[in-house]
Phi, psi and omega in degrees: 000132180261132180241116180286161176293328176211134182250087181290331178294319179298319179296314181303317183297334181285340183227025188308310186297319180290320180294314181299317179295322178298318179295315179297325180294322177294316178301319182291329181286330183065019174249123189238340184228134178051047183252191186295328179295316180297316181295322178292319177300319178301314180296320183289324179291319178300315180296319180297318183276344182081036178242165181284327188225152169217136183237115182279136179224178189288333182193171182290330177295312177302323180305315180289317181299310183296324179292314177299317181297316181296333176276003176076023182272133184196207184306137180091347181266157173242145176227129184269133175208191184255149176276353182250085182191174173296149187305327185300331183300326178258329179304318183294330175297313179293327182296331177267006177091003178272177183250123174288136175235128187258149174235135179295169189254159176287135183292344181268305185272340184069009171275170176311133179279105186288344175292339180257358185295313183306319184291345181268354182280130178234174174300340179274348180292130181240340183203163175233132176246090173284139180251128176275083191290135176059017177093015175246125188285145167284161173284087186291327177307315180291319176301318180295323178297315178297315180300320183298325180294338186239010180054053181251149174274146176239120179246111177287123169272096183254030184304326182253014194225024180295124183098349176290156180226158171222121186051038176082000181256138187285149171306133178099347187262358192250330181275179175293335176198164177214153181236143176235150170247135176246035171308146189307334184275352180289165179304323169245100186242139174279181174255045182166196178281147177190150180208172184206147172240134175237151182194162173260001183266103185292326177292323176296316179300319180296319178296318178298320180294327176289316182298321186289345183239061172058029176069028181232147174263326176244131184309130178077004175239107191255120180280331180200171176288123183239212185222166170253091185221074183246136176280123183282160187298324182299309181296322180297318180293320176298315181294327176297320175296311183295326182301329179295340183254359192296313180303316180297316180293320179296322177296320176301321178293321177297322178294319178296317180296320180297320178293317174305313181306319181288316183292331185251012185299327186263016179262172174277353180292139174276118183277165178304126177285159183217134169285124184296343179270356183258150172244099185282165177243003173049056170307323173223143172256108191247119174274161172225130182203147176286347180258037186301315183300315180295320181293319180300315182294320181294316177298314181301316179297332180270004176085017183253118178291148179205166184204148178274126172231101004233149186287331185225124177294155189295326182293342178256006177287141182305322182297339181252018183299331181293344178287341174083016177284158180220167176303134181101347181291326180226078190293332181290314179297319180297320179292318180300323180291336177279338190248333194286138180211122180272138175243164183301131178204095182206161189300327185280355180292131181278159176298322178297318179295320178298316178296323177294315178297312181298322179297320179293319176298317181292330181289342175268323184277000000 
């Protein structure tokens, strides 16, 4: 039996009629860009996250770029983030001309180690981008306290964390702004690229809406150099259907993760760590082991898909070689990249499949 890392077809089949109708409704409307579906999705995402505003954009990378741009961050500035994340978290900093500065990660949660954050702040620092890795939130309140002392902006990179909570507050609701990716594999995934920015700052939201549409408020009248980053109506309609099921799906992931925790409790494998104040959504269920290669091969031979998140920390990526980092600069992140392996964890996964996966893992450990 083959078990995929994520089964998007199985998810689609559970809501097929609603998805199909949403697509047909958009086709019937003949409105495809900056239409009512996108505007409705913005309102629904803002309500879900507990923010005043939400601004839909073409993808999660654009969400970060536009937010950095709207905050006036550019050449000569520094932005602090984590080296253990998807490339876009730091790539976007470089894209606006600023310098990424990295902080090592906590060995339990794999999120930014906030005990090391203060030491990375310089007169050039303008913002902090904490990443809620694998769907577990960072303590953003603490980040905000540190940022306030230095007049810094905080942009939550919540690409993997929509619906996650910290002390009962939703991801995206605590920073000056937050960004989401709706890439198809995310907990809330479109059927193509899609992204969102949320904030309580209405003037920032207005600026973002101008930036996403070539820097203009009125068509053909351009206030500044902007971008072409608009979420199309088809993706917005699909996301509106899926959003209604998101809490249910996230709870399903937590149930799967809880069972894995029980089934693998007596192994040498390091299970996902958790901040007791956080309510994660397990975008990925990531194991850590020094025997990763053997485990990967064993799972593959048993028909179980798995994936490395992430093989190379950002400070050692060739694209950032000009920053001058070297092996050993962020040892916790480097160790995580040597050990981390994601196994299937999604609501449609059956109990039989989970037991099969756990048995394969235990036979190696």
